[in-house]
Structure formats: structure tokens, C-alpha cells
C-alpha positions as CSV (number, residue, x, y, z in Angstrom):
1,X,12.2,45.5,0.7
2,X,11.2,49.0,1.4
3,X,7.5,50.0,0.6
4,X,6.2,46.2,1.0
5,X,4.9,46.6,5.0
6,X,1.9,49.0,3.6
7,X,1.1,46.6,0.7
8,X,1.1,43.5,3.4
9,X,-1.0,45.8,5.7
10,X,-3.7,46.5,3.3
11,X,-4.0,42.8,2.1
12,X,-4.1,42.1,5.7
13,X,-7.4,44.3,6.4
14,X,-8.7,43.0,3.0
15,X,-8.4,39.5,4.1
16,X,-9.8,40.2,7.4
17,X,-12.8,41.8,5.6
18,X,-13.4,38.8,3.6
19,X,-13.1,36.7,6.8
20,X,-15.6,38.6,8.5
21,X,-18.2,38.8,5.9
22,X,-17.8,34.6,5.8
23,X,-18.6,34.2,9.0
24,X,-21.9,36.4,9.0
25,X,-24.7,34.6,10.0
26,X,-26.7,33.7,6.7
27,X,-29.8,35.9,7.2
28,X,-28.0,39.1,7.8
29,X,-25.7,38.8,4.9
30,X,-26.0,40.7,1.6
31,X,-26.5,38.4,-1.3
32,X,-25.0,38.8,-4.6
33,X,-27.9,39.8,-7.2
34,X,-29.2,37.1,-9.3
35,X,-27.5,37.4,-12.5
36,X,-29.6,37.8,-15.8
37,X,-28.5,34.5,-17.6
38,X,-31.5,34.9,-20.4
39,X,-29.6,37.0,-22.7
40,X,-26.5,34.1,-22.6
41,X,-28.5,31.2,-23.3
42,X,-27.7,31.0,-26.7
43,X,-23.8,30.6,-25.7
44,X,-24.9,27.0,-24.6
45,X,-25.7,24.0,-26.7
46,X,-29.3,22.9,-26.7
47,X,-29.2,20.3,-23.9
48,X,-27.7,22.4,-21.7
49,X,-29.8,25.1,-22.4
50,X,-32.7,23.4,-20.8
51,X,-30.8,22.4,-17.8
52,X,-29.6,25.9,-17.0
53,X,-33.0,27.6,-18.0
54,X,-34.5,25.1,-15.4
55,X,-32.4,26.0,-12.8
56,X,-32.4,29.6,-13.0
57,X,-36.3,29.4,-12.7
58,X,-35.7,27.2,-9.5
59,X,-33.6,30.1,-8.3
60,X,-36.2,32.5,-9.3
61,X,-39.0,30.5,-7.1
62,X,-36.5,29.9,-4.4
63,X,-33.8,32.9,-4.3
64,X,-33.1,31.9,-0.6
65,X,-32.4,28.2,-1.3
66,X,-28.8,27.3,-0.8
67,X,-29.4,24.0,-3.0
68,X,-31.0,26.0,-5.8
69,X,-28.2,28.6,-6.1
70,X,-25.4,26.0,-5.7
71,X,-26.9,23.7,-8.3
72,X,-26.8,26.6,-10.9
73,X,-23.5,27.6,-9.7
74,X,-22.3,23.7,-10.4
75,X,-23.7,23.9,-14.0
76,X,-22.2,26.8,-15.1
77,X,-19.1,25.6,-13.7
78,X,-19.5,22.6,-15.6
79,X,-19.6,24.8,-18.8
80,X,-16.5,26.8,-17.6
81,X,-18.3,29.9,-17.4
82,X,-16.7,30.7,-14.0
83,X,-17.2,34.3,-13.9
84,X,-21.3,33.5,-14.2
85,X,-20.8,30.6,-11.3
86,X,-19.0,32.6,-8.6
87,X,-21.9,34.8,-7.7
88,X,-24.3,31.8,-7.4
89,X,-21.9,29.7,-5.3
90,X,-21.1,32.8,-3.2
91,X,-25.1,33.0,-2.6
92,X,-25.4,29.2,-1.7
93,X,-22.2,29.7,0.6
94,X,-23.8,32.7,2.4
95,X,-27.3,31.1,2.6
96,X,-25.7,27.9,4.1
97,X,-22.2,28.6,5.7
98,X,-22.1,25.2,7.3
99,X,-21.7,23.5,3.9
100,X,-18.4,22.3,2.9
101,X,-19.2,21.7,-0.8
102,X,-20.4,25.4,-1.4
103,X,-17.1,26.7,0.6
104,X,-15.0,24.6,-1.7
105,X,-16.6,25.2,-5.0
106,X,-16.4,29.1,-4.4
107,X,-12.8,28.7,-3.7
108,X,-12.0,26.8,-6.7
109,X,-13.8,29.0,-8.9
110,X,-12.2,32.2,-7.3
111,X,-8.7,30.7,-7.9
112,X,-9.6,29.9,-11.6
113,X,-10.5,33.9,-11.9
114,X,-7.2,34.8,-10.4
115,X,-8.4,36.0,-7.0
116,X,-6.1,34.4,-4.8
117,X,-6.8,35.9,-1.6
118,X,-10.5,35.4,-1.9
119,X,-9.7,31.9,-2.8
120,X,-7.7,31.5,0.4
121,X,-10.4,32.8,2.2
122,X,-12.9,30.6,0.9
123,X,-10.7,27.4,0.8
124,X,-9.5,28.0,4.7
125,X,-13.1,27.9,5.5
126,X,-13.8,24.7,3.6
127,X,-10.7,22.8,5.0
128,X,-12.1,23.8,8.9
129,X,-15.5,22.5,7.6
130,X,-13.5,19.1,6.3
131,X,-10.0,19.2,7.3
132,X,-9.5,15.3,5.6
133,X,-10.5,16.8,2.1
134,X,-7.2,16.3,0.5
135,X,-8.1,18.4,-2.9
136,X,-9.2,21.1,-0.8
137,X,-6.0,21.2,1.3
138,X,-3.8,21.4,-1.9
139,X,-5.9,24.2,-3.6
140,X,-5.5,26.4,-0.3
141,X,-1.8,25.8,-0.4
142,X,-1.4,26.6,-4.2
143,X,-3.9,29.9,-3.1
144,X,-1.5,31.0,-0.7
145,X,1.5,30.7,-2.5
146,X,-0.1,32.9,-5.1
147,X,-1.1,35.6,-2.8
148,X,2.3,35.6,-1.2
149,X,2.1,33.8,1.9
150,X,4.9,31.4,1.3
151,X,5.5,30.4,4.8
152,X,1.9,29.8,5.4
153,X,1.9,27.8,2.2
154,X,5.0,25.7,2.9
155,X,3.8,24.8,6.3
156,X,0.2,23.9,5.0
157,X,2.0,21.3,2.3
158,X,4.3,20.0,4.9
159,X,1.4,18.9,7.0
160,X,0.0,17.4,3.8
161,X,3.1,15.3,2.9
162,X,3.0,14.3,6.5
163,X,-0.5,13.0,6.2
164,X,-0.2,12.1,2.7
165,X,3.2,11.0,1.8
166,X,2.1,9.5,-1.6
167,X,0.8,12.8,-2.9
168,X,2.8,14.2,-5.9
169,X,1.1,17.3,-5.9
170,X,2.0,18.1,-2.3
171,X,5.6,17.5,-2.8
172,X,5.6,19.5,-5.9
173,X,4.0,22.3,-4.1
174,X,6.9,22.2,-1.6
175,X,9.2,22.4,-4.5
176,X,7.5,25.4,-5.8
177,X,7.7,27.1,-2.4
178,X,11.3,26.3,-2.3
179,X,12.0,27.4,-6.0
180,X,10.2,30.8,-5.1
181,X,12.6,31.2,-1.9
182,X,15.7,30.7,-3.7
183,X,16.3,27.4,-1.9
184,X,17.2,25.2,-5.2
185,X,18.9,22.1,-3.1
186,X,15.6,21.8,-1.1
187,X,13.4,22.4,-4.3
188,X,15.4,19.5,-5.8
189,X,14.4,17.4,-3.0
190,X,10.9,17.9,-3.3
191,X,10.5,17.9,-6.8
192,X,12.5,14.5,-6.7
193,X,10.0,13.1,-4.4
194,X,7.3,14.3,-6.8
195,X,8.4,12.8,-9.7
196,X,9.2,9.3,-7.9
197,X,5.6,9.1,-6.8
198,X,4.2,10.0,-10.2
199,X,7.0,9.5,-12.8
200,X,5.0,10.9,-15.7
201,X,4.4,14.4,-13.8
202,X,5.5,16.7,-16.8
203,X,5.4,20.0,-14.8
204,X,7.4,18.9,-12.0
205,X,10.1,17.3,-14.3
206,X,10.3,20.5,-16.1
207,X,10.9,22.4,-12.6
208,X,13.4,19.7,-11.7
209,X,15.2,20.1,-14.8
210,X,15.1,24.0,-13.9
211,X,16.5,23.3,-10.4
212,X,19.2,21.1,-11.3
213,X,20.5,23.8,-14.0
214,X,20.8,26.4,-11.2
215,X,23.1,24.0,-9.3
216,X,25.2,23.5,-12.4
217,X,24.3,19.6,-12.7
218,X,23.4,19.7,-16.4
219,X,23.3,15.9,-16.9
220,X,20.3,15.6,-14.6
221,X,18.7,19.1,-15.9
222,X,18.9,17.4,-19.5
223,X,17.4,14.2,-18.2
224,X,14.4,16.0,-16.4
225,X,13.6,18.4,-19.1
226,X,13.4,15.5,-21.6
227,X,11.1,13.9,-19.3
228,X,9.0,17.2,-19.5
229,X,9.0,17.0,-23.4
230,X,7.6,13.3,-23.2
231,X,4.9,14.0,-20.5
232,X,4.1,17.9,-20.7
233,X,0.5,17.5,-20.3
234,X,0.4,15.0,-17.6
235,X,-0.3,15.5,-14.0
236,X,-0.9,13.3,-10.9
237,X,-4.6,12.2,-10.5
238,X,-6.2,13.5,-7.1
239,X,-9.3,11.7,-6.0
240,X,-11.9,15.0,-5.8
241,X,-15.4,13.6,-5.8
242,X,-16.7,16.9,-5.6
243,X,-15.4,18.3,-8.9
244,X,-16.2,14.6,-10.4
245,X,-20.0,15.7,-9.5
246,X,-19.4,18.9,-11.5
247,X,-17.9,17.2,-14.4
248,X,-20.7,14.8,-14.6
249,X,-23.6,17.4,-14.9
250,X,-23.8,16.5,-18.3
251,X,-25.9,13.9,-17.1
252,X,-28.5,13.8,-14.4
253,X,-26.2,11.0,-12.7
254,X,-24.1,14.2,-11.5
255,X,-27.0,15.5,-8.9
256,X,-27.3,12.0,-7.4
257,X,-23.4,11.9,-7.1
258,X,-22.8,15.2,-5.5
259,X,-25.9,14.4,-3.1
260,X,-24.4,11.3,-2.3
261,X,-20.9,12.7,-1.1
262,X,-22.8,15.4,0.7
263,X,-24.8,12.8,2.6
264,X,-21.9,10.8,3.0
265,X,-20.1,13.5,4.9
266,X,-22.9,13.8,7.1
267,X,-22.9,10.6,7.9
268,X,-26.2,9.7,6.6
269,X,-25.0,6.4,5.1
270,X,-28.5,4.8,4.1
271,X,-29.5,7.8,2.2
272,X,-26.0,8.2,0.6
273,X,-26.0,4.6,-0.6
274,X,-29.6,5.2,-2.0
275,X,-28.2,8.5,-4.1
276,X,-25.1,6.4,-5.6
277,X,-27.2,3.6,-6.5
278,X,-29.3,6.2,-8.4
279,X,-26.2,7.1,-10.1
280,X,-25.8,3.7,-11.3
281,X,-29.0,3.2,-12.6
282,X,-28.4,6.1,-14.8
283,X,-24.7,5.1,-15.5
284,X,-24.1,1.4,-14.9
285,X,-20.6,0.7,-14.2
286,X,-19.8,4.1,-12.7
287,X,-16.3,3.1,-11.0
288,X,-16.7,5.8,-8.2
289,X,-20.0,5.2,-7.2
290,X,-19.3,1.4,-6.7
291,X,-16.2,2.4,-5.1
292,X,-18.0,4.7,-2.6
293,X,-20.6,2.0,-2.0
294,X,-17.9,-0.4,-0.8
295,X,-17.2,1.9,2.2
296,X,-20.9,2.6,2.6
297,X,-22.0,-0.8,2.8
298,X,-19.1,-1.7,5.0
299,X,-20.5,1.1,7.4
300,X,-23.9,-0.3,7.0
301,X,-23.0,-3.9,8.0
302,X,-24.1,-5.4,4.3
303,X,-21.3,-8.1,3.3
304,X,-23.2,-9.0,0.0
305,X,-23.1,-5.7,-1.2
306,X,-19.8,-5.0,-0.2
307,X,-18.5,-7.8,-2.1
308,X,-20.9,-7.1,-5.3
309,X,-19.5,-3.5,-5.5
310,X,-15.9,-4.4,-4.6
311,X,-15.8,-6.7,-7.7
312,X,-17.8,-4.2,-9.9
313,X,-15.4,-1.2,-8.9
314,X,-12.3,-3.2,-9.5
315,X,-14.0,-4.5,-12.9
316,X,-14.7,-0.6,-13.8
317,X,-11.4,0.5,-12.7
318,X,-8.7,-1.5,-11.2
319,X,-6.5,1.4,-10.4
320,X,-8.5,2.6,-7.4
321,X,-6.1,1.8,-4.4
322,X,-8.4,3.3,-2.0
323,X,-11.2,0.3,-2.9
324,X,-8.8,-2.4,-2.5
325,X,-7.7,-0.8,0.7
326,X,-11.3,-0.3,2.3
327,X,-12.0,-4.0,1.3
328,X,-9.0,-5.5,2.6
329,X,-9.2,-3.8,5.7
330,X,-12.9,-4.7,6.1
331,X,-11.9,-8.5,5.7
332,X,-9.2,-8.2,8.0
333,X,-11.8,-7.1,10.8
334,X,-14.2,-10.1,9.8
335,X,-11.2,-12.5,10.3
336,X,-10.7,-13.4,6.5
337,X,-7.2,-13.0,6.7
338,X,-5.7,-14.4,3.4
339,X,-8.3,-12.6,1.1
340,X,-7.6,-9.3,2.9
341,X,-3.9,-9.8,2.4
342,X,-4.7,-10.2,-1.2
343,X,-6.5,-7.0,-1.3
344,X,-4.0,-5.2,0.5
345,X,-1.2,-6.5,-1.7
346,X,-3.1,-5.0,-4.6
347,X,-3.3,-1.7,-2.8
348,X,0.4,-0.9,-2.3
349,X,1.5,-2.5,-5.5
350,X,-0.9,0.4,-7.1
351,X,0.2,2.8,-4.5
352,X,3.3,1.8,-2.7
353,X,3.3,5.0,-0.8
354,X,0.0,4.4,1.2
355,X,1.2,4.1,5.0
356,X,-2.2,2.6,6.0
357,X,-2.0,-0.2,3.4
358,X,1.2,-1.1,4.4
359,X,0.6,-1.1,8.3
360,X,-2.7,-3.3,8.1
361,X,-1.1,-5.7,5.6
362,X,2.0,-5.9,8.1
363,X,-0.2,-6.8,10.8
364,X,-2.1,-9.4,9.0
365,X,1.2,-11.1,7.7
366,X,2.5,-11.1,11.2
367,X,-0.8,-13.0,12.2
368,X,0.2,-15.5,10.0
369,X,3.5,-15.8,10.9
370,X,5.2,-14.4,7.9
371,X,7.4,-12.1,10.2
372,X,9.8,-11.1,7.6
373,X,7.3,-9.7,5.3
374,X,5.2,-8.2,8.0
375,X,8.4,-6.3,9.0
376,X,9.3,-5.1,5.7
377,X,5.6,-3.6,5.2
378,X,5.6,-2.0,9.0
379,X,9.0,-0.5,8.2
380,X,7.6,0.9,5.2
381,X,4.6,2.5,6.6
382,X,6.8,4.1,9.0
383,X,9.0,5.6,6.4
384,X,6.1,6.9,4.4
385,X,4.4,8.3,7.4
386,X,6.8,8.7,10.5
387,X,4.4,9.5,13.1
388,X,1.8,6.8,12.5
389,X,1.6,5.3,15.9
390,X,-0.1,1.7,14.8
391,X,3.1,0.4,12.8
392,X,5.3,1.4,15.5
393,X,3.3,-0.4,17.9
394,X,3.1,-3.6,15.9
395,X,6.7,-3.5,15.0
396,X,7.7,-3.0,18.5
397,X,5.8,-6.1,19.2
398,X,7.2,-8.1,16.5
399,X,10.6,-7.2,17.5
400,X,10.0,-8.3,21.1
401,X,9.1,-12.1,19.8
402,X,12.4,-11.8,18.3
403,X,14.4,-11.1,21.2
404,X,15.2,-7.3,19.7
405,X,14.3,-5.6,23.1
406,X,16.2,-2.3,22.7
407,X,14.8,-1.5,19.1
408,X,11.3,-2.8,20.3
409,X,11.7,-0.3,23.1
410,X,12.3,2.7,20.6
411,X,9.4,2.0,18.3
412,X,7.0,1.7,21.4
413,X,8.2,4.8,22.6
414,X,7.1,6.6,19.8
415,X,3.6,5.2,20.4
416,X,3.1,7.3,24.0
417,X,1.4,10.3,24.0
418,X,2.9,13.5,25.4
419,X,2.0,14.2,29.0
420,X,-0.5,11.1,29.4
421,X,1.6,7.9,27.6
422,X,-1.7,7.0,25.9
423,X,-3.6,3.8,25.7
424,X,-2.9,1.2,28.4
425,X,-2.3,-1.6,26.0
426,X,0.9,0.4,24.8
427,X,2.1,1.2,28.0
428,X,1.8,-2.3,29.2
429,X,4.1,-3.7,26.1
430,X,6.3,-1.1,26.7
431,X,6.6,-2.5,30.4
432,X,7.1,-6.0,29.2
433,X,9.8,-4.8,26.7
434,X,12.1,-3.1,29.8
435,X,11.2,-6.5,31.9
436,X,12.5,-8.8,28.9
437,X,15.8,-6.3,28.7
438,X,16.1,-6.5,32.8
439,X,15.1,-3.0,33.1
440,X,13.4,-4.1,36.4
441,X,12.6,-0.2,37.6
442,X,11.5,1.0,34.3
443,X,9.4,-2.0,33.7
444,X,8.0,-1.4,37.4
445,X,7.4,2.3,36.3
446,X,5.1,1.9,33.0
447,X,3.5,-1.1,34.4
448,X,2.1,0.9,37.2
449,X,1.1,3.5,34.7
450,X,-0.6,1.1,32.7
451,X,-2.6,-0.1,35.6
452,X,-3.7,3.2,36.5
453,X,-4.9,3.6,32.9
454,X,-6.7,0.0,32.7
455,X,-9.8,0.8,34.6
456,X,-12.7,0.7,31.9
457,X,-15.0,-2.2,32.2
458,X,-13.9,-4.1,29.2
459,X,-10.1,-3.8,30.4
460,X,-10.6,-6.6,33.1
461,X,-8.4,-8.9,31.3
462,X,-5.3,-6.2,30.4
463,X,-5.5,-5.3,34.5
464,X,-5.3,-8.9,35.4
465,X,-2.2,-9.2,33.0
466,X,-0.7,-6.0,34.5
467,X,-1.0,-7.3,37.8
468,X,0.7,-10.4,36.9
469,X,3.4,-8.5,35.6
470,X,3.8,-6.4,38.6
471,X,3.9,-9.4,40.8
472,X,6.8,-10.8,38.8
473,X,8.7,-7.6,38.7
474,X,8.7,-7.4,42.6
475,X,9.3,-10.8,43.1
476,X,12.7,-10.2,40.7
477,X,13.4,-7.4,42.3
478,X,13.4,-9.2,45.8
479,X,15.3,-12.0,44.3
480,X,17.9,-9.8,42.8
481,X,18.2,-8.0,46.1
482,X,18.7,-10.9,48.0
């Protein structure tokens, strides 16, 4: 590949320049000029023209207001005028560099304009501002792939499937990387997982068909190419509230929808709830608004409104698994175990790959004594998210009650943090497991570690239990010695 290093070096310099520009203080940044859109207004329908004209006037009156610039960018984005939207998003981003939404919107637009290097820079910043927003991570992975940063993209997708094993889009992203690096067997494995999670994923079936054909498996190739013909236009849904807000800008509800998302990210829950309630005044039955109000009223401790919006969200769109998960988890914390189990069963029925739902469902079933079903859901949680500590801990405790001490110890060890061993309850439980197995020295070792950690005022009961265990261990050791 002679001749490539200079290209990569130039690209690296370009990326560095973009990154430096991104982090300059807003007041020192040179803003792109305000586009003169007046001659282009006839290209929009009458209703949209007024919205856009008002937004242009707002930018003219408040040229250094990030919200005014971003709002105009969103309107242009909603009408798929990406080349016009980009400079206004860039102005908004530079005026408010701490805003996740402006960085995200800018990266999405740059990607659609065929600018993967710029999109990667914007989306990388967006994922730093909000590491938990899945659509931003997926978009960054795709931009990195398009600009040729295949290993960085692969690493990002692997992180996503570890956090979100249910994401068909992330598995397909891994498949694309493997295909481009000529690893056909790995591509088959990743694409196969993508279509398992979303069986009507047309593009993934097509890619899987090609990958099977390259390996000489013509029967499987024909099967998936046939699936592509049936589902060519379908792709897995990704919950993206910010893009939903853009698409909703044909109505006034879109403004309140985006405002609600921004306020929720800032943990201003009361104001966020008020914004989503405004959406419902304008568009009764809006499923996304109801679903967000479920989690907001959980945070605000308003049980009546939690139940009201849960019922309304399910009536509007019963397939939102996170609504069932949030409500079930909330009921579990309130001791409404049977109702919680019903909601969580619905969550795993809709999304069988959601590890958190399986974990919470298994924990609640164990409380009711349904140990066989509880164990099944705990194991599913671990299968879908192997590094998830909570189901390892709960499964370890359940196995202890069944006398399966060695397997319990294996799971309990996975709950310990490197270096400091983690939470004292987990360490104490491991000490109990070793004691049950007859490993007195290891039991005492972990009991002493747990004792050193159980020093907080709210852990006096645990500290007493640990001390009792140590007394029993020393008594058993003395008896064994005699």
C-alpha cells in the first residue's frame, strides 16, 4: 500500500484542525455567515415558509443566540435541506459547545452531506458529552468506517454490542467492518446476530447472503438474498428522540419535544415534564411524550401520573419495551412484585435481548420463590451482557441456596472489581460461599476484606453479620485443628 502514509498524514492533520476548532471557546470562534435564504423560500410549502421566515428573523435579531440558530437548522433539516441546515447547526454548536444536541445534529447533517471526517469529529464530541446516547454512537461508528478508520470503528461497535447486545444496527456495523477487512466468517457471524435481533433487516440479509456466497455456502446465500427481496426497505428501529423532534417540526409539538429531551438530559425533571405535557396538549396520544413522562414522574415521585402515562403510552404504542421496563422496575422498588413481574415479562417479550429486563425479572421471581424461572432469566441477562455484575451476583446467591457452591463462587468472583474487590455485600457473599464449600482460609480472607469495607454508618447490620461469620470461621478452624 505504498503512497498511503502521506494521505493518512494529511487526513490526520485535517482531523486535528477540525478537533482544535471544535474546542475553541465560543466567543473566539469565527461563525459561518448567516445564509440569505429569502430567495429560496418559494421552494417550501406555504405553512413551512412562515415558520422558516420567522426563524430567519429570530436569527437576524439574535445572531449569537445558539437556540435561535439551532432552531432554524432543525427546520431546514426537517425539510431535508441539509446544505442549508449545516451552517446554522455549526453556528449553534460554536455558540454553545457544551450542547449535546447541536453537536449531534451537526454530525448527522455532515454525514448526510458526505463529509465523514467532519461528521466523525462532531459525533465524537457528541458522544463525549453524552456517552449513553446510542444513536450518536452508531452514527459515529458509521462515519469512522466511511472515512477509513476501520479498527476504531470496530472497537466502537464492539463496545456498543457489549452495552446493547440487542442492537441489530451495531451487529450489522461489525459485519460491515469484517466484510471490508475480508474476514468473511466473522462477517457472517455478526450479520447473523443482526438478523436474529431484527428478522426483517433487509440490508443485513443481503450482506449475509453475499458473505455466505463468498464462503461457498450457496444454500444459505440464496435463503438470505430471498429474505432481502421480501424486506429490502426495512431496517431496525433505533430510539432517537432528538431526530424525532426534528421530524415533528411540521407541528408546534416538535419544539416542546426537543426542549423536553434537552431538559431531561440536564436533569431538570420538573421543567422537562412540563415540556412533554405541552406536547400532549398539542398532540394527544403522542407515544414518545407519554413514555418519557413515565420515567420523569418516577424521578419526581408522582405515582398517579406514572400509572396514567404508562397506560397511555402502552395504548398509543404497546411495542416500546423500555416503557414496560421502566414501569416494572419502578413497581419492583415499591414492593409491587407481581405487577412488576407482569410489566417486565412484557418487556422481555418485546425485546428478548434486553439484559436489564431479564436481570430485574429474575431477581423479582427469586423473591417469589420461582427459582427455576428466575435462574433462566438471570442466565439470559448474563448471556446477552456477560460483564453485567448484578445478574452474576443474584445468580450466585440463588445457586448458594441450591447447594451449588462451586458454580456460585464462579459467578460471585465475576462481581468483584479489579484491585479493591468492590461492594462489601458482594465480598461477604463470596466469603459465605467459600465457608459453605469448606474453604475456611479463603472464606476468612474475603470476610476480612468485607469487614474493612463495611465501615459506613448504614452498614452496621452487615458489619455485625461479617463479624459473626468470622467468629464461626475461627471456631471451625480451631475445631478442625484439634
